[in-house]
C-alpha positions as CSV (number, residue, x, y, z in Angstrom):
1,M,0.0,0.0,0.0
2,P,1.5,3.4,-1.0
3,L,2.6,5.7,1.7
4,L,1.9,9.5,1.5
5,I,5.1,11.0,3.0
6,N,5.2,14.8,3.8
7,N,8.2,17.0,4.5
8,D,7.8,16.6,8.3
9,V,8.1,12.8,8.1
10,T,11.1,13.1,5.7
11,A,12.8,15.6,8.1
12,R,12.3,13.1,11.0
13,V,13.8,10.0,9.2
14,L,16.4,11.4,6.8
15,K,20.0,11.8,8.1
16,M,22.7,13.4,6.0
17,D,25.3,10.6,6.5
18,A,22.7,8.0,5.2
19,A,21.9,10.2,2.2
20,V,25.6,10.6,1.3
21,D,26.1,6.9,1.6
22,A,23.0,6.2,-0.6
23,M,24.3,8.6,-3.3
24,E,27.7,7.1,-3.3
25,K,26.2,3.6,-3.8
26,V,23.8,4.7,-6.6
27,L,26.5,6.5,-8.5
28,E,28.6,3.3,-8.2
29,Q,25.6,1.4,-9.7
30,Y,25.4,4.0,-12.4
31,A,29.0,3.4,-13.4
32,Q,28.4,-0.3,-13.5
33,G,25.3,0.0,-15.8
34,L,22.9,-0.9,-12.9
35,A,21.3,2.5,-12.6
36,T,20.2,5.2,-15.1
37,F,18.3,8.4,-15.4
38,Q,16.5,10.6,-17.9
39,P,17.9,14.2,-18.1
40,R,15.6,16.9,-16.8
41,T,12.7,17.8,-19.1
42,D,11.2,21.3,-19.1
43,F,7.9,22.4,-20.6
44,W,7.6,26.2,-20.9
45,A,4.4,28.3,-21.6
46,P,3.8,32.1,-21.5
47,T,0.5,31.6,-19.7
48,A,1.5,32.7,-16.2
49,K,-0.9,35.3,-14.6
50,N,1.2,36.3,-11.7
51,G,4.7,35.7,-13.0
52,D,6.7,35.7,-16.3
53,Y,6.3,32.1,-17.4
54,Y,4.9,28.7,-16.5
55,R,7.4,25.8,-16.3
56,W,6.9,22.1,-15.7
57,G,10.1,20.3,-14.9
58,S,10.5,16.5,-14.4
59,L,13.3,14.0,-13.6
60,I,13.2,10.2,-13.7
61,G,15.8,7.8,-12.3
62,A,16.0,4.1,-11.6
63,M,18.4,1.7,-9.8
64,F,18.8,-2.0,-9.6
65,N,19.5,-2.3,-5.9
66,P,17.0,-1.9,-4.3
67,P,14.9,-2.0,-7.5
68,T,13.4,1.5,-7.4
69,L,12.2,4.1,-9.9
70,A,11.5,7.7,-9.0
71,L,9.6,10.3,-10.9
72,R,9.9,13.9,-9.6
73,F,8.0,16.8,-11.1
74,K,7.7,20.5,-10.3
75,S,4.9,22.9,-11.4
76,D,6.2,26.4,-11.2
77,I,5.3,30.0,-12.0
78,I,8.7,31.6,-12.8
79,T,9.6,35.2,-12.2
80,W,12.8,36.9,-13.2
81,H,14.2,39.8,-11.2
82,K,16.9,42.0,-12.6
83,N,18.7,45.1,-11.3
84,D,22.2,46.6,-11.3
85,D,23.5,44.2,-8.7
86,S,21.7,40.9,-9.4
87,H,19.7,38.8,-11.7
88,T,17.7,36.1,-10.0
89,E,15.0,33.5,-10.7
90,E,12.2,33.0,-8.3
91,W,9.3,30.5,-8.5
92,H,6.0,29.6,-6.8
93,N,2.9,27.6,-7.2
94,M,-0.4,29.5,-7.3
95,E,0.9,32.2,-4.9
96,P,4.3,33.3,-3.6
97,G,5.5,31.2,-0.7
98,K,3.7,28.0,-2.0
99,Y,5.6,25.4,-4.0
100,C,4.6,22.2,-5.8
101,G,7.1,19.5,-6.2
102,F,6.2,15.8,-5.9
103,I,7.9,12.4,-6.1
104,L,6.4,9.0,-7.1
105,L,8.4,6.1,-5.9
106,I,7.9,2.8,-7.6
107,D,9.0,-0.8,-6.7
108,M,10.3,-2.2,-10.0
109,T,9.7,-5.9,-8.9
110,N,6.0,-5.6,-9.3
111,G,5.3,-2.1,-10.5
112,E,3.6,-0.9,-7.3
113,I,3.7,2.8,-6.4
114,I,5.1,2.6,-2.9
115,A,5.4,6.2,-2.0
116,L,4.0,9.7,-2.9
117,M,6.3,12.3,-1.4
118,N,6.6,16.1,-1.1
119,D,10.0,17.0,-2.4
120,G,11.0,20.0,-0.3
121,V,13.3,18.4,2.3
122,L,14.4,15.5,0.2
123,H,15.3,17.9,-2.7
124,H,17.7,19.9,-0.6
125,V,19.3,16.8,1.0
126,R,19.7,14.8,-2.2
127,V,21.6,17.7,-3.9
128,G,23.7,18.4,-0.8
129,A,24.5,14.6,-0.4
130,T,25.7,14.4,-4.0
131,A,27.9,17.4,-3.3
132,G,29.2,15.5,-0.3
133,V,30.2,12.5,-2.5
134,G,31.9,14.9,-4.9
135,T,33.8,16.4,-2.0
136,K,34.9,13.0,-0.7
137,Y,36.4,12.0,-4.1
138,L,37.6,15.3,-5.5
139,S,38.8,17.6,-2.7
140,R,42.0,17.4,-0.8
141,K,41.7,15.1,2.2
142,D,43.1,17.8,4.5
143,S,40.5,20.4,3.4
144,C,39.4,22.2,6.6
145,V,38.0,25.6,5.4
146,L,34.7,25.8,3.6
147,G,33.3,28.9,1.9
148,V,29.6,29.1,1.2
149,V,27.9,31.6,-1.2
150,G,24.2,31.7,-0.4
151,S,22.2,31.2,2.7
152,G,19.1,29.2,1.8
153,G,18.2,25.5,2.1
154,M,20.9,24.3,-0.4
155,A,23.6,26.3,1.5
156,E,22.6,24.4,4.6
157,T,22.7,20.9,3.1
158,Y,25.9,21.5,1.2
159,A,27.6,22.5,4.4
160,E,26.2,19.6,6.3
161,A,27.2,17.1,3.7
162,I,30.7,18.5,3.1
163,C,31.3,18.5,6.9
164,A,30.3,14.8,6.9
165,V,33.2,13.8,4.6
166,R,35.9,16.3,5.4
167,P,37.4,17.7,8.7
168,I,36.0,21.2,8.3
169,E,37.1,23.5,11.1
170,E,35.7,26.8,9.8
171,I,32.9,27.9,7.5
172,R,32.6,31.4,5.8
173,V,29.4,32.6,4.3
174,F,28.2,35.5,2.2
175,S,24.8,36.3,0.7
176,P,23.5,39.7,-0.4
177,T,21.0,40.1,2.4
178,M,22.7,40.8,5.7
179,A,20.0,39.3,7.9
180,N,20.0,36.1,5.9
181,R,23.7,35.5,6.1
182,E,23.8,36.3,9.8
183,S,20.9,33.9,10.5
184,Y,22.6,31.2,8.5
185,A,25.8,31.7,10.5
186,E,24.0,31.3,13.8
187,K,21.9,28.3,12.7
188,M,24.8,26.3,11.1
189,S,27.2,27.1,13.8
190,N,24.8,25.7,16.4
191,K,24.0,22.7,14.2
192,L,27.5,21.7,13.1
193,K,29.4,22.9,16.2
194,I,31.8,24.7,13.9
195,P,32.6,28.4,13.7
196,V,30.7,30.1,10.9
197,M,32.1,33.5,9.9
198,V,30.0,36.1,8.1
199,K,31.9,37.8,5.2
200,E,31.1,40.9,3.2
201,N,31.6,39.6,-0.3
202,N,32.3,36.5,-2.4
203,I,36.0,37.1,-2.6
204,E,36.4,37.0,1.2
205,V,34.4,33.8,1.3
206,A,36.9,32.2,-1.2
207,R,40.1,33.7,0.2
208,D,42.3,30.8,1.4
209,A,39.3,28.4,1.4
210,D,39.9,24.8,0.5
211,I,36.3,24.2,-0.8
212,V,33.7,26.7,-2.0
213,A,30.1,25.8,-2.3
214,L,27.9,27.9,-4.6
215,C,24.2,27.8,-3.5
216,T,22.4,30.7,-5.0
217,D,19.4,31.5,-7.2
218,S,21.5,33.8,-9.4
219,L,21.2,33.9,-13.2
220,K,24.6,35.5,-13.6
221,P,28.0,34.2,-12.5
222,V,28.9,34.5,-8.8
223,Y,32.2,32.4,-9.0
224,T,34.9,34.4,-10.8
225,M,38.5,34.1,-11.8
226,E,39.4,36.3,-8.8
227,M,37.7,33.8,-6.5
228,L,39.7,30.9,-8.0
229,E,42.9,32.8,-7.7
230,V,42.4,33.5,-4.0
231,Q,41.4,30.0,-3.0
232,R,44.1,27.8,-1.4
233,P,46.1,25.8,-3.9
234,G,44.3,22.6,-4.7
235,A,41.0,24.4,-4.7
236,T,37.7,22.5,-5.0
237,F,34.5,24.3,-5.9
238,I,31.0,22.9,-6.4
239,R,28.0,24.6,-8.0
240,C,24.2,24.3,-7.4
241,R,23.1,26.2,-10.6
242,L,24.8,26.1,-13.9
243,D,24.7,29.9,-14.1
244,E,27.0,30.4,-11.1
245,I,30.4,29.8,-12.8
246,D,31.9,32.5,-14.9
247,E,33.0,31.4,-18.4
248,P,36.8,32.2,-17.9
249,V,36.8,29.9,-14.9
250,L,35.7,26.9,-16.9
251,K,38.6,27.5,-19.3
252,S,41.1,28.0,-16.4
253,V,40.3,25.3,-13.8
254,D,42.6,22.3,-14.1
255,R,39.9,19.6,-14.1
256,I,36.1,19.3,-14.2
257,F,33.9,16.4,-13.3
258,G,30.1,16.0,-13.7
259,N,27.2,13.6,-13.5
260,Q,25.8,13.7,-17.1
261,R,26.6,14.8,-20.6
262,E,23.1,15.1,-22.1
263,P,21.5,18.5,-22.0
264,Y,18.1,19.2,-20.4
265,A,15.2,18.8,-22.9
266,E,13.0,21.8,-23.4
267,Y,9.6,22.1,-25.1
268,I,8.2,25.6,-25.6
269,I,4.8,27.1,-26.3
270,G,4.5,30.6,-27.5
271,S,5.2,33.1,-30.3
272,P,8.8,34.1,-31.1
273,E,8.3,37.3,-29.1
274,E,7.0,35.3,-26.1
275,R,9.9,32.8,-26.3
276,D,12.4,35.7,-26.3
277,R,11.2,36.7,-22.8
278,R,13.1,33.8,-21.4
279,P,16.7,34.3,-20.3
280,S,19.1,33.8,-23.2
281,N,22.4,34.6,-21.7
282,N,25.2,32.1,-22.2
283,E,25.3,30.9,-18.5
284,Y,21.5,30.2,-18.4
285,R,21.6,28.3,-21.7
286,R,24.3,25.9,-20.5
287,R,21.7,23.6,-19.1
288,Y,20.4,23.0,-22.6
289,R,23.8,22.2,-24.1
290,T,25.8,19.0,-24.1
291,R,28.7,18.9,-21.6
292,E,31.7,16.6,-22.1
293,Y,33.0,16.3,-18.5
294,P,34.2,12.9,-17.1
295,F,31.8,11.4,-14.6
296,L,32.2,11.4,-10.8
297,A,30.7,7.9,-10.9
298,D,33.7,6.6,-12.9
299,V,36.0,8.0,-10.3
300,I,34.1,6.2,-7.5
301,V,34.6,2.8,-9.2
302,G,38.2,3.4,-10.2
303,K,37.6,3.7,-14.0
304,I,39.3,7.1,-14.1
305,P,41.5,9.0,-11.5
306,G,40.0,11.7,-9.4
307,R,42.3,14.2,-7.7
308,K,45.9,13.5,-8.9
309,N,47.7,15.9,-6.5
310,N,47.2,18.6,-3.9
311,T,47.7,21.6,-6.1
312,E,45.3,21.0,-9.0
313,S,42.0,22.9,-9.0
314,I,38.8,20.9,-9.5
315,F,35.3,22.0,-10.3
316,Y,32.5,19.6,-9.6
317,D,29.5,20.3,-11.9
318,N,26.9,18.9,-9.5
319,N,24.1,18.3,-12.0
320,S,20.6,17.4,-10.8
321,A,19.6,13.8,-11.6
322,G,16.6,11.6,-11.1
323,L,18.9,9.0,-9.5
324,Q,19.1,11.2,-6.5
325,F,15.3,10.9,-5.8
326,A,15.4,7.1,-6.3
327,A,18.3,6.6,-3.9
328,V,17.5,9.1,-1.2
329,G,13.7,8.6,-1.6
330,R,14.1,4.9,-1.0
331,I,15.8,5.3,2.3
332,V,13.1,7.8,3.4
333,Y,10.4,5.3,2.4
334,D,12.1,2.3,4.1
335,R,12.6,4.2,7.3
336,A,9.1,5.7,7.4
337,K,7.6,2.3,6.8
338,E,9.7,0.8,9.6
339,L,8.6,3.5,12.1
340,G,5.0,3.4,11.0
341,L,5.1,7.0,9.7
342,G,3.3,8.5,6.7
343,M,-0.3,7.9,5.6
344,E,-1.4,4.8,3.8
345,V,-3.5,5.3,0.7
346,P,-5.2,2.5,-1.4
347,M,-3.2,1.2,-4.4
348,E,-6.7,0.8,-6.0
349,W,-6.7,4.6,-6.5
350,F,-4.0,4.1,-9.1
351,Q,-5.1,0.9,-10.8
352,Q,-7.8,0.0,-13.2
353,D,-9.1,-3.1,-15.0
354,I,-9.1,-1.6,-18.5
355,R,-6.0,-2.5,-20.4
356,N,-4.1,0.6,-21.5
């Protein structure tokens, strides 16, 4: 019988160390041909009443052990905000402050839907956990200073995951809103028992940092050549959005690893003029282009080398993948079922006796 699992249940049962372990194992399966995923698919329509555009986004991933498929979808009204200092992308469902993201979890042994899940907590943890795996295999083992650009949910899970795999002794944070960065510093210092220092700009976050995590909603680059130059030798930096890395950095960093080569798929409704309202800058369009980076998954299984020395700089292109929802969603489901949490709903609601 399917379980309806909300964010409160997910927050109760999901631990970061378990999520990092699940992501490492599913990426190992991916390298062995035992897991796969469909690149994100976006549908765009100029039909939004209280925003700039409507966007549907979906991800699918499946793994052999345990045999699980996940479908995650989002239904968003997108709004773009641009001023002299920033260019950001915001979204909501129906009204600001409300969001619609959902996951269907399927047992591939019999085709049963086993869980229907809100994606809020799981979404942040699955991306952070993957950043943690990347940190484990690509950063210097003695990395102890972490810089974080951003102060939202991703900034929290990135820091938590990175601290789970490296002996971090200090975190620095910057985000444009002073109250947000100060709140983040207080919260994460208490949670991780590590000093979190508030900085006044991105450069000071990166200065002498071993690892920099980029966790913003920016449509323009936030990680620049100057940041790469002031990081400690052997720098590692990890993005959340494709927009966050300045083009010269991609040409200058020693090595880049990713999760997929295929671009996002996009399907668009609207006139040429309406289509032109969407962002068209080079950084935003990266998600719809092929990337030829070697895979972190192949590093995990030893097919290719990861970090070769303590002086090379490495960028981990932490791309979103449906595998994350299958792997992390499954541990949430198993734990919730074990503890008797979530609400059972009849499988009959999703079955029929008419052959389709």
